[in-house]
Structures are given as C-alpha cells and as structure tokens.
LORO-833814 format. One record per residue (C-alpha): x negated, y negated, z negated; residue number from 0. Coordinates in steps of 0.5 Angstrom, whole numbers, plus 500, padded with zeros to 3 digits. Each point is the difference from the previous one (the first is absolute). Layout:
BEGIN
R  east  north   up  num
R     X      Y    Z  NUM
...
***
This chain:
BEGIN
R  east  north   up  num
R   500    500  500    0
R   497    493  502    1
R   503    494  496    2
R   499    493  503    3
R   498    495  494    4
R   500    492  501    5
R   493    498  498    6
R   504    493  499    7
R   504    503  494    8
R   497    507  499    9
R   508    502  501   10
R   501    507  503   11
R   504    500  507   12
R   502    505  505   13
R   498    507  500   14
R   498    505  505   15
R   500    507  501   16
R   493    503  501   17
R   500    505  506   18
R   499    507  499   19
R   496    506  503   20
R   506    501  504   21
R   501    493  502   22
R   493    499  503   23
R   500    506  504   24
R   506    498  503   25
R   497    494  501   26
R   494    503  504   27
R   505    504  504   28
R   504    494  502   29
R   493    496  502   30
R   498    506  504   31
R   506    500  504   32
R   501    493  501   33
R   493    499  503   34
R   501    506  505   35
R   505    495  503   36
R   497    493  498   37
R   493    502  503   38
R   503    500  507   39
R   505    494  499   40
R   499    494  505   41
R   497    494  498   42
R   506    496  501   43
R   504    504  495   44
R   494    499  495   45
R   499    493  501   46
R   508    499  499   47
R   500    503  494   48
R   494    496  497   49
R   505    494  502   50
R   506    503  497   51
R   496    501  493   52
R   497    493  501   53
R   508    497  500   54
R   502    505  494   55
R   494    497  496   56
R   502    493  502   57
R   507    500  499   58
R   499    503  493   59
R   494    496  498   60
R   503    497  494   61
R   502    506  497   62
R   493    504  501   63
R   496    494  497   64
R   505    500  494   65
R   498    508  499   66
R   493    499  501   67
R   500    494  495   68
R   504    504  495   69
R   495    506  500   70
R   493    497  500   71
R   501    493  499   72
R   498    496  506   73
R   503    493  501   74
R   506    501  504   75
R   497    494  505   76
R   494    505  501   77
R   505    506  500   78
R   504    497  506   79
R   494    498  503   80
R   497    507  500   81
R   507    502  503   82
R   499    495  505   83
R   493    503  502   84
R   503    507  501   85
R   505    497  505   86
R   494    497  504   87
R   496    507  499   88
R   506    504  503   89
R   501    495  506   90
R   492    499  501   91
R   500    508  502   92
R   506    500  504   93
R   498    494  504   94
R   492    502  501   95
R   500    507  498   96
R   501    503  508   97
R   494    496  501   98
R   496    503  495   99
R   502    507  502  100
R   498    500  508  101
R   494    504  501  102
R   494    499  505  103
R   497    503  506  104
R   493    500  501  105
R   496    503  506  106
R   495    506  498  107
R   494    502  505  108
R   505    506  502  109
R   507    498  499  110
R   503    495  495  111
R   503    501  493  112
R   506    497  498  113
R   502    498  492  114
R   506    501  497  115
R   503    498  493  116
R   504    506  497  117
R   503    501  493  118
R   498    504  495  119
R   506    502  496  120
R   502    499  493  121
R   496    495  496  122
R   501    499  492  123
R   499    493  497  124
R   498    499  493  125
R   502    493  498  126
R   499    495  495  127
R   505    496  496  128
R   497    493  501  129
R   502    498  507  130
R   505    506  500  131
R   504    498  507  132
R   494    497  504  133
R   495    506  498  134
R   505    505  502  135
R   502    496  507  136
R   492    499  502  137
R   500    508  500  138
R   507    502  502  139
R   501    495  506  140
R   494    503  504  141
R   502    507  498  142
R   507    499  503  143
R   497    497  506  144
R   495    505  501  145
R   505    506  500  146
R   498    503  493  147
R   505    500  495  148
R   498    498  492  149
R   501    502  493  150
R   499    495  495  151
R   498    502  493  152
R   501    493  497  153
R   498    497  493  154
R   504    502  493  155
R   501    493  499  156
R   504    498  507  157
R   504    506  501  158
R   506    495  501  159
R   496    497  506  160
R   498    507  503  161
R   508    502  500  162
R   501    493  503  163
R   495    501  506  164
R   503    507  501  165
R   507    497  500  166
R   498    494  506  167
R   496    505  504  168
R   506    505  500  169
R   506    494  501  170
R   495    498  506  171
R   502    507  504  172
R   493    504  498  173
R   501    507  502  174
R   501    505  494  175
R   493    501  497  176
R   496    495  504  177
R   499    496  493  178
R   501    503  493  179
R   499    497  493  180
R   497    506  495  181
R   502    498  493  182
R   494    504  498  183
R   494    499  494  184
R   493    500  502  185
R   499    507  498  186
R   504    502  506  187
R   495    497  505  188
R   495    505  501  189
R   505    506  502  190
R   503    495  505  191
R   493    498  503  192
R   499    508  500  193
R   506    502  504  194
R   499    501  507  195
R   505    496  502  196
R   497    494  498  197
R   495    498  505  198
R   496    493  496  199
R   501    496  494  200
R   499    493  498  201
R   500    496  494  202
R   500    493  497  203
R   498    501  493  204
R   495    500  495  205
R   492    503  500  206
R   502    506  496  207
R   507    501  504  208
R   496    500  507  209
R   494    505  497  210
R   506    505  499  211
R   503    499  506  212
R   494    500  504  213
R   498    506  497  214
R   506    504  502  215
R   500    498  507  216
R   493    502  500  217
R   502    507  498  218
R   505    500  505  219
R   496    497  505  220
R   505    494  502  221
R   499    493  502  222
R   501    495  494  223
R   500    493  500  224
R   498    496  493  225
R   502    493  498  226
R   497    499  493  227
R   498    495  495  228
R   496    494  501  229
R   496    494  496  230
R   500    495  506  231
R   496    494  499  232
R   502    493  502  233
R   494    497  502  234
R   499    492  499  235
R   495    496  503  236
R   498    493  500  237
R   503    498  506  238
R   507    502  499  239
R   506    497  499  240
R   500    500  492  241
R   507    498  499  242
R   503    505  505  243
R   495    506  498  244
R   503    499  492  245
R   507    500  503  246
R   499    506  504  247
R   496    504  494  248
R   505    499  496  249
R   505    502  504  250
R   496    506  502  251
R   499    502  493  252
R   507    500  497  253
R   504    502  506  254
R   504    506  498  255
R   497    499  493  256
R   494    502  502  257
R   502    507  502  258
R   497    500  508  259
R   494    504  503  260
R   498    493  503  261
R   502    496  495  262
R   493    495  499  263
R   497    503  493  264
R   493    497  500  265
R   499    492  501  266
R   493    499  503  267
R   498    493  500  268
R   494    497  502  269
R   496    496  494  270
R   501    493  504  271
R   508    500  499  272
R   501    506  494  273
R   501    495  495  274
R   505    496  504  275
R   503    506  503  276
R   501    504  493  277
R   503    493  497  278
R   506    500  505  279
R   500    508  500  280
R   501    501  493  281
R   505    494  499  282
R   504    503  506  283
R   500    507  497  284
R   503    497  493  285
R   505    496  504  286
R   503    506  504  287
R   508    500  498  288
R   502    507  497  289
R   507    502  499  290
R   506    504  503  291
R   498    503  507  292
R   507    499  502  293
R   500    492  499  294
R   498    495  505  295
R   493    497  500  296
R   497    505  495  297
R   493    502  502  298
R   499    506  496  299
R   504    505  497  300
R   498    506  496  301
R   495    506  501  302
R   503    506  503  303
R   501    504  493  304
R   498    499  493  305
R   494    505  501  306
R   497    496  506  307
R   500    494  496  308
R   497    503  494  309
R   494    504  505  310
R   498    492  502  311
R   500    498  493  312
R   496    505  498  313
R   495    498  506  314
R   500    493  497  315
R   498    503  493  316
R   494    504  503  317
R   498    493  504  318
R   500    496  494  319
R   497    505  496  320
R   494    500  505  321
R   500    492  499  322
R   504    498  505  323
R   504    494  499  324
R   508    500  501  325
R   505    494  502  326
R   507    502  499  327
R   501    507  502  328
R   504    502  493  329
R   506    504  499  330
R   507    497  500  331
R   504    502  494  332
R   506    502  503  333
R   504    506  503  334
R   497    503  506  335
R   493    500  504  336
R   498    492  499  337
R   493    497  499  338
R   497    493  503  339
R   496    499  505  340
R   492    499  498  341
R   493    499  502  342
R   494    504  498  343
R   494    496  500  344
R   493    501  498  345
R   500    507  503  346
R   494    505  500  347
R   500    502  507  348
R   497    507  497  349
R   505    501  495  350
R   505    506  501  351
R   506    496  500  352
R   497    496  506  353
R   500    505  504  354
R   507    503  499  355
R   506    497  504  356
R   505    496  495  357
R   507    501  503  358
R   503    494  496  359
R   500    493  500  360
R   493    498  498  361
R   494    498  504  362
R   493    501  499  363
R   496    494  501  364
R   492    500  503  365
R   495    495  501  366
R   496    501  506  367
R   493    496  501  368
R   500    502  508  369
R   503    503  506  370
R   496    506  499  371
R   502    500  492  372
R   507    499  502  373
R   500    506  505  374
R   496    505  495  375
R   506    498  495  376
R   505    501  505  377
R   498    507  501  378
R   498    502  493  379
R   506    504  499  380
R   501    508  503  381
R   506    497  504  382
R   501    497  507  383
R   507    498  501  384
R   501    493  502  385
R   496    493  499  386
R   501    493  501  387
R   495    494  501  388
R   501    493  500  389
R   495    496  504  390
R   500    495  506  391
R   492    502  502  392
R   501    505  506  393
R   493    503  498  394
R   503    502  493  395
R   506    503  503  396
R   497    504  505  397
R   495    502  494  398
R   506    502  495  399
R   504    503  505  400
R   494    505  502  401
R   497    501  494  402
R   506    501  495  403
R   501    507  499  404
R   508    500  501  405
R   505    503  505  406
R   503    493  501  407
R   497    493  499  408
R   505    493  500  409
R   496    494  502  410
R   503    494  496  411
R   507    503  499  412
R   503    505  495  413
R   500    507  503  414
R   506    504  501  415
R   502    506  504  416
R   504    499  507  417
R   502    504  505  418
R   495    499  505  419
R   494    500  496  420
R   496    506  498  421
R   501    502  493  422
R   495    504  495  423
R   494    500  497  424
R   493    503  499  425
R   496    503  494  426
R   505    502  494  427
R   506    496  504  428
R   501    506  504  429
R   499    501  507  430
R   505    500  507  431
R   504    494  502  432
R   507    498  500  433
R   504    495  504  434
R   499    498  507  435
R   498    506  506  436
R   495    502  495  437
R   505    503  494  438
R   504    503  506  439
R   495    504  503  440
R   497    503  493  441
R   506    505  500  442
R   500    502  508  443
R   497    505  504  444
R   495    496  505  445
R   501    506  506  446
R   495    500  506  447
R   503    502  506  448
R   495    503  505  449
R   501    499  507  450
R   496    502  506  451
R   504    497  506  452
***
C-alpha cells in the first residue's frame, strides 16, 4: 500500500494498492502483446498519439499540477510550468520525430549500406519524485515515437501522479499495454529487468539506485541509461554581470526547494568579485519567500518529505562541525517538511560533505583565485551532470565549456532541460542521454541493410 503525504502539512492523502506478482505478470503479457502491433505502426499513428496525449495534458494541467504540489511540495506555479513543459515535449517529438527516424544511405566499394532505426521492445523506466511528470515524459515521448512500449515504476511519494499519467495516455487513445504504470516498490525492479520480455531500462535517481539497476541490467546484458545525482558548479568570473548572476544563482539553487539534479549547488566565485557576490547572494537567499506552495508569489514550499528535509539538516550539521559557517538553512518549526534557504561559507573543498550532493535549498560558496582554480574546484567532486558559467570573456567561456567535466554547460544563464538538447552527465552522474534525437536513439536498433545492387 502506498499513501500520499502532503509535505506542507504532514497529512495523509490518497492511498494506492501495490501491484502484486500476478499483476506484474499480467502487465508484462500486455506489454509484449502491445509491442507486437505497435512496432509496425505507422509514424502517422505514433505522432498522432503524441499530439493527443499533449492535448490531454494541456486540458488537465491545473489538476495535474495540484496533485504534484500536494504529493511532493513544489510550488503550484512551478508544477503548472512542469506540465506545460510536458506538453511541449510530446509536441516536439510529434513534430520533429519523423526526421529523427530517417535512415542514411552510404556507398561502399562493392555496394551500399542503408541504415534503419527500429524499435527494441518493452522499456522499463524507474523514475523519481522531484519532477514527477517531466522525468517520465522525456522518456515516454521518444518511447512511443520509436515504436517501443513503456513500463513505469514511479517513486513511492508520487503514486497519484503516476496514476494520472496512465489516465492521460489511455484517454488519448493509446492501445492497451502501450504504457503501463506499475505500482511496485524498488525490491521488484531487478526481477522485472531480468525478465526476457523487457529489453532495456532507464533510471533517474540516486547514485545508489543507479548502481543497483546497472548491476541488474549488466547481469541480463541489457541496455541501460542512467541520469543520477549532481553537484553542479556555478562559476562567476570578474567580467560577469554580477546582479544577473546573483539573481539566477538564487533561482537555480532554490528551484524545487533545491531538489533538482541540475540545481546550481556550488557557487565558485573569482576572488576579485567574491565579496560583492557573497554579500548580495546571502541577502537574497535570506529573503526567499517561503510559504504555502499553493499560494501565488511563494518562491519555495516544503521539501518533499520530512525524511528528505532531515537528511539535508544532517549534512549541514556535519558541515558546521567540519568548520563551515551556515547562514540560514535552519528547520522551520511547523508540521511538514519545512526549512529555510541557506548558504555555507568557509567550506574546506576537501571535506567529505563538500564532495556530496546537497539535495535541498542550501548552497556552498567557494572563492577561486584564478580561472584555473575555478575549473579545478568545479571538477573536484565525483559528479559531472551540469554546470553554469558566468563570464563575458570569450576565451574564458571556451575554456570553461571545454574543461569542466560535465554533460552540460550553460553560459550566462540557468541550466535547464529542454526537449531539443541532449541531457545527461559523466562520472558518477551516469551515462547515456535523454531528449532530442539522442534520447530517441538510445533505445533503438540501428540496423544496417547491406546491398550489392
């Protein structure tokens, strides 16, 4: 049994029955049958379905957003924006997908080769609670377009969202078994990966969860895409627009109450502008408006759960014990998973906590003596998902993009996932890519047709 808990109040909400072994088997049977027909469907059928799903999301966006806010605490405004991004994602693949599936013809010395992008089969997705619609859609839209079918294992916190996604897809006219929500717990994932009817798996989540899924996929010799944690650097050099950098740094740290893989988590600021940046940034973080996530104008609601909030507080205790100074970041004494935004200064880059991902609204602030020092600090963590760099010097921009070990770098703007750009990381942030043609092709068979005529 799953029970939704509103993190703004601590109150229990809707309950959901866990899917048993017989239910999982029935879902796998339906998935296999659905793939047999969907794999030979036309591109017109696939794109029409994507457009219809987009219409359903758009028509129900307020309700969808309210459920996400109640289940994991993000502000209603950000939840509405997330649903709107899902609409854009479905429509992106409906519009551009057919071009992504075009093969190529290449001449050979004694003939030619023609390439084809072909579907693989049922894909299992293990998805997190932080962006409960968008994380699913950036896998589901290309899955449908590819001619594959999808099985979703969503987070325990967001079973209401998972059920709604299933409803939207079904209401759009999807064939039975094309997309199924599996209300299961994590201990069932390995056996589903091992099942011969499942051909691949994608996971967005923690490093630990990624390792377990990768191990199970490796034993079964199945393709896996992993989007894991991040401790993204936000590098500010002397030529940057300081006010714009501060404003964006605050937004980039507190979005989703700091619970985003690509939140800017480590502010690395050149010594020449460090004091000015620090003063403005700390003041702005202290002024973040915290309140009921359903209300207009609120910048930050609660964290997703009391457990998640307490995990962040424990990290902050260790940071202070190791000599760091904490400004803000304290627990708010009220029912629910509340805390204030905060900033850690005087951070020893070699301290254990400085290498970790803080999945909450607290930034670490570092002073860099030079561009080389800033790059070294940016890379001095085991993660490599995203990064944001602030400089108006073209040579510095080129160095930072080239030398920061990350899958993505935003220049003079906040990093965000968008349908047309590849999303993913390096090092312990995972491997493989989502979105654009790259995400579509991850779970397709690039087949070579060899011809002598």
